[in-house]
VEXMARBA-212463 format. One record per residue (C-alpha): residue number from 1; x, y, z. Coordinates in Angstrom, 3 decimals. Each point is the difference from the previous one (the first is absolute). Example, Ala and Ser with C-alpha at 12.3 -4.5 7.8 and 13.67 -1.06 7.14 Angstrom:
<pts>
PT    k      east     north        up
PT    1    12.300    -4.500     7.800
PT    2     1.370     3.440    -0.660
</pts>
This chain:
<pts>
PT    k      east     north        up
PT    1    66.614    31.791   -68.268
PT    2    -2.531    -2.028    -1.827
PT    3    -3.242     2.011    -0.061
PT    4    -1.872    -2.139    -2.450
PT    5    -2.061    -1.834     2.674
PT    6    -2.435     1.185     2.605
PT    7     1.058     0.147     3.639
PT    8    -2.122    -1.504     2.668
PT    9     0.883     2.801     2.473
PT   10     1.969     3.188    -0.659
PT   11     0.957     1.972     3.144
PT   12     0.967     3.661    -0.276
PT   13     2.341     0.995     2.890
PT   14     2.477    -2.036     1.924
PT   15    -0.505     1.229     3.571
PT   16    -1.149    -2.056     2.944
PT   17    -3.541    -0.387    -1.514
PT   18     1.159    -0.428    -3.591
PT   19     2.530    -2.749     0.644
PT   20    -2.164    -1.752     2.504
PT   21    -2.818     0.023    -2.717
PT   22     2.378    -1.444    -2.653
PT   23     1.531    -2.570     2.135
PT   24    -3.352    -1.235     1.278
PT   25    -1.438    -0.222    -3.529
PT   26     2.913    -2.020    -0.970
PT   27    -0.332    -2.354     2.765
PT   28    -3.515    -0.501    -1.164
PT   29     1.125    -1.081    -3.381
PT   30    -0.445     3.215    -1.812
PT   31     2.322     1.233    -2.823
PT   32     1.180     3.479     1.493
PT   33     1.659     3.020    -1.208
PT   34     1.221     2.668     2.622
PT   35     0.663     3.353    -1.455
PT   36     1.734     2.899     1.851
PT   37     1.461     3.437    -0.977
PT   38     3.128    -0.654     2.008
PT   39     2.505    -2.716    -0.889
PT   40     0.203    -0.849     3.785
PT   41    -2.961    -1.822     1.405
PT   42    -1.659     0.881     3.215
PT   43    -1.716     3.271    -0.718
PT   44     0.086     3.125     2.188
PT   45    -0.205    -2.087     3.241
PT   46     3.185    -1.795    -0.572
PT   47     1.926     2.418    -2.064
PT   48    -0.872     3.477     1.383
PT   49    -2.446    -0.515     2.831
PT   50    -0.645    -2.499     2.782
PT   51     3.261    -1.824     0.019
PT   52     2.555     2.743    -0.443
PT   53    -1.828     2.193     2.557
PT   54    -0.083    -2.881     2.584
PT   55     3.711    -0.682    -0.604
PT   56     0.730     3.618     0.886
PT   57    -2.473    -0.010     3.039
PT   58     1.842    -2.978     1.443
PT   59     2.992     2.258     0.433
PT   60    -2.157     2.609     1.655
PT   61    -1.202    -2.580     2.525
PT   62     3.457    -1.242     0.743
PT   63     1.339     3.561     0.504
PT   64    -2.949     0.773     2.391
PT   65     0.807    -3.236     1.856
PT   66     3.584     0.694     0.589
PT   67    -0.957     3.527     1.144
PT   68    -2.183    -1.524     2.637
PT   69     2.815    -2.486     1.038
PT   70     2.370     2.863     0.706
PT   71    -2.459     0.911     2.857
PT   72     0.149    -3.360     1.582
PT   73     3.834    -0.656    -0.030
PT   74     0.931    -0.973    -3.597
PT   75     1.521     2.724    -2.165
PT   76     1.040    -0.238    -3.713
PT   77     0.671     3.649    -0.584
PT   78    -1.584     2.157    -2.625
PT   79    -0.945    -1.805    -3.269
PT   80     1.971     0.615    -3.146
PT   81    -1.906    -0.501    -3.256
PT   82     1.661    -0.960    -3.337
PT   83    -2.768     0.821    -2.401
PT   84     1.597    -1.941    -2.897
PT   85     0.041    -3.156     2.012
PT   86    -3.519     0.510     1.361
PT   87    -1.248     0.489    -3.674
PT   88     1.905    -3.050    -1.183
PT   89    -1.549    -2.140     2.861
PT   90    -3.443     1.253    -0.927
PT   91     0.570    -0.685    -3.771
PT   92     1.484    -3.505     0.742
PT   93    -3.118    -1.038     1.878
PT   94    -2.106     1.239    -2.998
PT   95     2.163    -1.733    -2.440
PT   96    -0.276    -3.263     1.807
PT   97    -3.721     0.089     0.141
PT   98    -0.080     1.134    -3.668
PT   99     1.922    -3.112    -0.883
PT  100    -2.291    -2.177     2.147
PT  101    -3.091     1.089    -1.814
PT  102     1.573    -0.559    -3.414
PT  103     1.004    -3.492     1.019
PT  104    -3.460    -0.731     1.312
PT  105    -1.381     1.173    -3.361
PT  106     2.385    -2.173    -1.901
PT  107    -0.680    -3.057     2.237
PT  108    -3.748     0.492    -0.727
PT  109     0.563     0.458    -3.687
PT  110    -1.657     3.521     0.235
PT  111     1.110     2.019    -2.996
PT  112     1.318     3.575     0.756
PT  113    -0.093     2.897    -2.307
PT  114     1.544     3.512     0.702
PT  115    -1.960     2.891    -1.519
PT  116    -2.836     2.289     0.269
PT  117    -3.283    -1.520    -0.470
PT  118    -3.317     1.690    -1.162
PT  119    -3.350    -1.381    -1.251
PT  120    -0.931    -0.213    -3.602
PT  121    -3.435    -1.741     0.567
PT  122    -1.635    -2.047     2.719
PT  123     2.252    -3.091    -0.959
PT  124     3.147     1.416    -1.311
PT  125     2.858     2.262     1.349
PT  126     2.827     1.711    -1.620
PT  127     3.373    -0.208     1.801
PT  128     2.702     2.554    -0.866
PT  129     3.383    -1.694     0.385
PT  130     3.619     1.000    -0.767
PT  131    -0.109    -2.420    -2.934
PT  132    -3.249     1.423    -1.273
PT  133    -3.772    -0.212     0.392
PT  134    -1.675    -3.321     0.803
PT  135    -3.787    -0.721    -0.144
PT  136    -1.150    -2.584     2.629
PT  137    -3.316    -1.739     0.020
PT  138    -1.315    -1.472     3.165
PT  139    -3.003    -1.996     1.369
PT  140     0.457     1.699     3.449
PT  141     1.863     3.097     1.049
PT  142     0.850     1.137     3.476
PT  143     0.871     3.718     0.306
PT  144     2.464     0.470     2.876
PT  145     1.802     3.090    -1.135
PT  146    -0.129     1.755     3.365
PT  147     0.313     3.665     0.746
PT  148     2.530     2.970    -0.016
PT  149     0.776     2.736     2.537
PT  150    -2.521     2.937    -0.104
PT  151     1.486     3.383    -0.595
PT  152    -1.381     3.400     0.969
PT  153    -0.756     2.471    -2.947
PT  154     2.294     2.739     1.565
PT  155     2.999    -2.219     0.360
PT  156     2.850    -0.169    -2.703
PT  157     0.319    -3.417    -1.656
PT  158     3.196    -1.864    -0.747
PT  159     2.288     2.227     2.039
PT  160     2.633    -1.563     2.294
PT  161    -0.953     2.219     2.874
PT  162    -3.730    -1.351    -0.155
PT  163    -0.061    -3.674     1.211
PT  164    -2.696    -2.625    -0.352
PT  165    -0.023    -3.274     1.824
PT  166     1.905    -1.592    -2.821
PT  167     2.872     2.518    -0.130
PT  168     0.018     0.330     3.782
PT  169     0.822    -3.705     0.244
PT  170     2.819     0.277    -2.533
PT  171     1.761     1.657     2.954
PT  172     2.223     2.045    -2.335
PT  173     0.882     2.410     2.913
PT  174    -1.121     1.118     3.511
PT  175    -1.180     3.562    -0.169
PT  176     0.697     2.371     2.811
PT  177    -3.645     0.953     0.220
PT  178    -3.002    -1.849    -1.586
PT  179    -3.667     0.851    -0.074
PT  180    -2.538    -2.825    -0.325
PT  181    -3.275     0.904    -1.555
PT  182    -2.434    -2.379     1.443
PT  183    -0.260    -1.668     3.435
PT  184    -1.275    -3.335    -0.946
PT  185     1.717    -3.311     0.044
PT  186     2.558     0.474    -2.785
PT  187     1.006     3.435     1.182
PT  188     0.494    -0.925     3.639
PT  189     2.052    -3.035    -0.827
PT  190     2.273     1.776    -2.351
PT  191     0.077     2.851     2.451
PT  192     1.470    -2.199     2.637
PT  193     2.566    -1.509    -2.358
PT  194     1.429     3.385    -1.004
PT  195    -0.231     1.410     3.577
PT  196     2.042    -2.930     1.336
PT  197     2.525     0.502    -2.846
PT  198     0.447     3.658     0.888
PT  199    -2.467     2.158    -1.770
PT  200    -2.072     2.620     1.858
PT  201    -3.459    -1.133    -0.878
PT  202    -3.213     2.012    -0.117
PT  203    -3.515    -1.376    -0.815
PT  204    -2.833     1.995    -1.259
PT  205    -3.441    -1.676    -0.066
PT  206    -3.242     1.329    -1.403
PT  207    -2.098    -1.963     2.563
PT  208    -0.282     0.676     3.739
PT  209     1.805    -3.137     0.921
PT  210     2.801    -2.432    -1.070
PT  211    -0.986    -3.360    -1.394
PT  212    -3.615     1.071    -0.385
PT  213    -1.310    -3.541    -0.355
PT  214     1.129    -1.128     3.465
PT  215    -1.425     0.788     3.366
PT  216     1.716     2.915     2.074
PT  217     0.951    -2.126     2.920
PT  218     1.721    -2.385    -2.307
PT  219     1.985     2.728    -1.652
PT  220     0.829     2.015     3.136
PT  221     3.253    -2.069     0.879
PT  222     1.250     0.399    -3.551
PT  223    -0.784     3.744    -0.095
PT  224     1.707     0.465     3.368
PT  225     3.098    -1.524    -1.511
PT  226    -0.199     1.809    -3.278
PT  227    -0.190     3.289     1.777
PT  228     3.460    -0.654     1.466
PT  229     1.379    -1.326    -3.425
PT  230    -1.460     2.591    -2.271
PT  231     0.775     3.718    -0.066
PT  232    -3.887     0.833    -0.391
PT  233    -3.262    -1.605    -0.661
PT  234    -2.389     2.417    -1.669
PT  235    -3.634    -1.243     0.089
PT  236    -3.064     1.651    -1.681
PT  237     2.448     1.489    -2.386
PT  238    -0.049     0.348    -3.744
PT  239     2.926     0.390    -2.449
PT  240    -1.014     2.859    -2.304
PT  241     3.141     0.330    -2.072
PT  242     3.458    -1.703    -0.614
PT  243     2.756     1.963    -1.628
PT  244     3.556    -1.470    -0.838
PT  245     2.748     2.403    -0.143
PT  246     3.035     0.143    -2.237
PT  247     2.058    -1.838     2.463
PT  248    -2.585    -2.680     0.670
PT  249    -1.300     1.494     3.238
PT  250    -3.799    -0.365     0.394
PT  251    -2.180     2.844     1.285
PT  252    -3.399    -1.482     1.230
PT  253    -3.122     2.181     0.867
PT  254    -2.101    -1.519     2.755
PT  255    -3.396     1.245     0.874
PT  256    -1.586    -0.477     3.512
PT  257    -2.947     1.956     1.401
PT  258    -0.026     2.319    -3.120
PT  259     3.631     0.979     0.712
PT  260     2.746    -1.025    -2.434
PT  261     3.643    -0.439     0.984
PT  262     2.973    -0.640    -2.166
PT  263     2.646    -2.621     1.003
PT  264     3.220    -1.173    -1.674
PT  265     1.108    -3.640    -0.422
PT  266     2.769    -1.766    -1.645
PT  267    -2.484    -2.688    -1.350
PT  268    -3.758    -0.692     0.032
PT  269    -1.617    -3.490    -0.006
PT  270    -3.492    -0.106    -1.413
PT  271    -1.843    -2.835     1.776
PT  272    -3.674     0.904    -0.486
PT  273    -1.198    -3.423    -1.172
PT  274    -0.231    -2.040    -3.140
PT  275    -2.094    -0.166    -3.160
PT  276    -0.923    -2.955    -1.933
PT  277     1.766    -0.562    -3.386
PT  278    -3.240    -0.259    -2.087
PT  279     1.058     2.709    -2.389
PT  280     2.826    -2.142    -1.312
PT  281    -2.251    -2.927    -1.245
PT  282    -2.161     1.506    -2.863
PT  283    -3.011    -1.314     1.745
PT  284    -2.252     2.101    -2.313
PT  285     0.606    -2.758    -2.527
PT  286    -1.850    -2.353     2.272
PT  287    -3.263    -0.146     1.817
PT  288     1.763     0.208     3.444
PT  289    -1.542     2.570     2.132
PT  290     2.020     2.244     2.317
PT  291    -1.461     2.017     2.764
PT  292     0.383     3.744     0.726
PT  293     3.118    -0.547     2.095
PT  294     1.803    -1.963    -2.761
PT  295    -0.450    -3.467     1.519
PT  296    -1.163    -2.882    -2.114
PT  297    -3.389    -1.211     0.907
PT  298    -0.008    -3.712     1.114
PT  299    -2.309    -2.385     1.812
PT  300     0.727    -2.528     2.680
PT  301     1.653    -2.299    -2.540
PT  302     2.307     2.801    -1.171
PT  303    -1.815     0.068    -3.263
PT  304    -0.315     3.327    -1.767
PT  305    -3.027     0.868    -2.202
PT  306     1.584    -2.203    -2.614
PT  307    -0.476    -3.614     0.823
PT  308     3.454    -1.092    -1.019
PT  309     1.978     2.923     1.404
PT  310     0.832     0.277     3.812
PT  311     1.685     2.606     2.125
PT  312     1.860    -0.248     3.302
PT  313     2.058     1.920     2.368
PT  314     0.461     3.774     0.128
PT  315    -1.701     0.497    -3.430
PT  316    -3.221    -1.707     1.269
PT  317    -0.452     2.319     3.129
PT  318     0.989     0.674     3.507
PT  319     1.625    -1.054     2.178
PT  320     3.272     0.278    -2.163
PT  321     1.788    -2.793     1.898
PT  322     2.337    -2.815    -1.365
PT  323    -1.765    -2.707     2.005
PT  324    -3.249     0.891    -1.279
PT  325     1.082    -0.151    -3.594
PT  326     1.575    -3.458     0.653
PT  327    -3.325    -1.395     1.368
PT  328    -2.014     1.518    -2.865
PT  329     2.543    -1.353    -2.584
PT  330    -0.575    -3.414     1.283
PT  331    -3.741     0.331    -0.086
PT  332     0.079     1.343    -3.588
PT  333     2.271    -2.912    -1.205
PT  334    -2.302    -2.582     1.643
PT  335    -3.098     1.546    -1.524
PT  336     1.760    -0.116    -3.394
PT  337     0.604    -3.740     0.519
PT  338    -3.620    -0.434     0.869
PT  339     0.257    -0.437     3.759
PT  340    -2.549     1.364     2.446
PT  341     2.217     2.764     1.225
PT  342    -0.968     3.390     1.275
PT  343     1.520     3.066     1.869
PT  344    -1.937    -0.272     3.114
PT  345     2.562     0.948     2.710
PT  346    -1.675     1.719     2.874
PT  347     2.741     2.554     0.443
PT  348     3.402     0.897    -1.326
PT  349     2.690     0.954     2.728
PT  350     2.016     3.130    -0.385
PT  351     3.433     0.618     1.510
PT  352     2.257     2.980     0.466
PT  353     3.512    -1.306     0.231
PT  354     1.479     2.845     1.966
PT  355     1.502    -0.233     3.458
PT  356    -2.279    -0.626     1.710
PT  357    -2.074    -1.987    -2.478
PT  358    -3.810     0.524    -0.320
PT  359    -2.278    -2.554    -1.102
PT  360    -3.883    -0.386    -0.284
PT  361    -2.574    -2.168    -1.672
PT  362    -3.778     0.136    -0.240
PT  363    -2.148     2.539     1.829
PT  364     1.949     3.048     1.710
PT  365    -1.467     1.988     2.836
PT  366    -0.060     3.089    -2.521
PT  367    -1.992    -2.032    -2.466
PT  368    -2.421    -1.189     2.673
PT  369    -0.587     3.524     1.184
PT  370    -0.497     1.424    -3.612
PT  371    -2.529    -2.868    -0.799
PT  372    -1.690    -0.436     3.298
PT  373     1.011    -3.612     0.433
PT  374    -0.150    -1.322     3.505
PT  375     2.978    -1.855     1.524
PT  376     1.725    -1.233     3.093
PT  377     3.638     0.498     0.594
PT  378     2.713    -2.098     1.448
PT  379     3.010     2.354     0.438
PT  380     3.436    -1.318     1.388
PT  381     2.807     2.501     0.783
PT  382     3.473    -1.254    -0.609
PT  383     1.229     1.590     3.244
PT  384    -1.286    -3.220     1.561
PT  385     2.001    -2.220    -2.362
PT  386     3.401    -1.251     1.311
PT  387     1.191    -0.690    -3.634
PT  388    -1.124     3.586    -1.019
PT  389     2.050     1.423     2.835
PT  390     2.912    -1.962    -0.945
PT  391    -0.199     1.302    -3.619
PT  392    -0.530     3.768     1.183
PT  393    -3.476    -0.285    -1.485
PT  394    -2.126     0.708     3.142
PT  395    -1.834     2.733    -1.906
PT  396    -1.518    -2.582    -2.367
PT  397    -3.538    -1.360     0.182
PT  398    -2.252    -2.569    -1.374
PT  399    -3.638     0.452    -0.315
PT  400    -2.812    -2.040    -1.587
PT  401    -3.712     0.929    -0.900
PT  402    -2.669    -2.506     0.581
PT  403    -3.668    -0.105    -0.895
PT  404    -2.006     0.656     3.098
PT  405    -2.497    -2.764    -0.140
PT  406     1.925    -2.993    -1.658
PT  407     3.420     1.248     1.326
PT  408     1.520    -0.894    -3.507
PT  409     3.105     1.984    -1.135
PT  410    -0.823     3.131    -2.131
PT  411     3.599     1.215    -0.309
PT  412     3.146     0.938     1.998
PT  413     3.101     2.181     0.035
PT  414     3.479    -0.292     1.358
PT  415     2.929     2.382     0.517
PT  416     3.432    -1.194     0.956
PT  417     2.887    -2.146    -1.331
PT  418    -1.166    -2.625    -2.616
PT  419    -3.607     1.331     0.067
PT  420    -0.169    -1.039    -3.702
PT  421     0.707    -3.658     1.035
PT  422    -2.233     0.088     3.009
PT  423    -3.067     1.363    -1.867
PT  424    -0.147    -3.379    -1.882
PT  425    -1.589    -1.761     2.921
PT  426    -2.862     2.782     0.123
PT  427    -0.278    -0.461    -3.749
PT  428    -0.490    -3.714     0.420
PT  429    -2.501     0.378     2.897
PT  430    -1.869     2.446    -2.050
PT  431     0.027    -2.404    -3.037
PT  432    -1.045    -2.961     2.066
PT  433    -2.914     1.695     1.699
PT  434     1.873    -0.431     3.539
PT  435    -1.611     1.561     3.134
PT  436     1.730     1.533     3.089
PT  437    -0.085    -3.486     1.767
PT  438     1.952    -1.555    -2.854
PT  439     2.741     2.415     0.279
PT  440    -0.014     0.212     3.814
PT  441     0.269    -3.753     0.406
PT  442     2.647    -0.409    -2.666
PT  443     3.257    -0.852     1.975
PT  444     2.654     2.524    -1.243
PT  445     3.781    -0.430     0.768
PT  446     1.463     2.141     2.717
PT  447     1.808     2.270    -0.140
PT  448    -0.994     1.338    -3.413
PT  449    -1.613     2.825    -1.690
PT  450    -2.499    -2.454    -1.528
PT  451    -1.627    -0.591     3.376
PT  452    -1.265     3.533     0.015
PT  453    -2.490    -0.993    -2.534
PT  454    -1.495    -2.553     2.454
PT  455     0.394     2.402     2.768
PT  456    -2.147     2.552    -1.683
PT  457    -2.790    -2.569    -0.223
PT  458     0.496    -0.778     3.676
PT  459    -0.453     3.599     0.787
PT  460    -3.505    -0.055    -1.428
PT  461    -0.825    -3.538     1.290
PT  462     0.976     1.202     3.482
PT  463     2.624    -2.718     0.488
PT  464     3.051     2.122    -0.196
PT  465     2.405    -0.389     3.002
PT  466     2.954     2.079    -1.232
PT  467    -2.042     3.092     0.436
PT  468    -2.318     0.959     2.868
PT  469    -3.359     0.793    -1.548
PT  470    -2.959     0.213     2.542
PT  471    -2.599    -2.584    -1.255
PT  472    -3.589    -0.223     0.822
PT  473    -0.835    -3.355     1.752
PT  474    -2.446    -2.036    -1.983
</pts>
């Protein structure tokens, strides 16, 4: 590669945020170089995260649906799993998307370099490639180098019996027994995958609840289902030690209420969160500041403490979500191009792609209680939804929080099929400053799950007819 010139924009990392930043900068007329450690573009999300996990979770959903159909007169028999075909199907999807990103880069004339990037100065980076080291000079740099799985200090590293989200998604085998350390989004999604494929799955969580960020009433239908699918769910429990035997068996010591019990598992999946990849960048050679949690400090323009260096996505702080990274990447690219852009989204939606799905955005009731924020609630149970009943989803619900005086949307949460799709309407309402009347008077198609959003607003408005709610006459 010709490195004699100065690049307008260099992007480190080709995940959803990185390639979005590179492509947007190119669209705005900038000379762009996109660098990634992997030869395949797409980052963690595409290659070993969001996309492969959802490909496998789709199988979980279909299996669950066929099990329900057997109760209403349609029987398919017990499912048979060909792990190699499932793995190939997942990998084919990844490969097609890899190719698509590469084609988009080529069409936009974005140069791509495979190698490990680290900073030399505030305006120069070193890239270690297979062909040798290259020094790259830039006018602007956007750091989008993401995060990696966190590991516990008492867990052996690089052993085939100890899985991370990456190795779990490789789907090399289906263990007879599997312990998942961590009851958050990643752990529960992969837990359902392996349980459906035949593993006896147990979950141990340090906190007192699963998916701690979501409200308890929203997680309740999921937990009810997981208790049937998983062998055990151990809350308020701490893993104190993990030993791998000579045959690969794993002995795990778990402490609860000052009592330690030892249990044996074929494999253990560590899903206790992720950490930013700031340690790979040699940021000490720059004036970029990093906070005590390892995140790069940025402002609303995604600028770091160096005016020409930006940071987006996981490495720039929570929440560590692909859609947040994409939005930030576009903001950073536009600021590089001199446009008046800023990261001013009112809220970032979160989704757990289990069956049932859980999604929330903005203020939760937990957060409102912790911070003393007043709110009014529109809460619609899916037991009153014909479409939910058809889909065997009558345990679902949609709820929306409103500001008491203005009645504007503060947040919302949904549990049930396609909750991750449905939450988009609540996100838009929050972003647009919509109030309860805006949602209640929006005509939603029937019968759909989407109409539960309008129904939740109608409950608060007092115009709901599908439920009997005694109203005070005005």
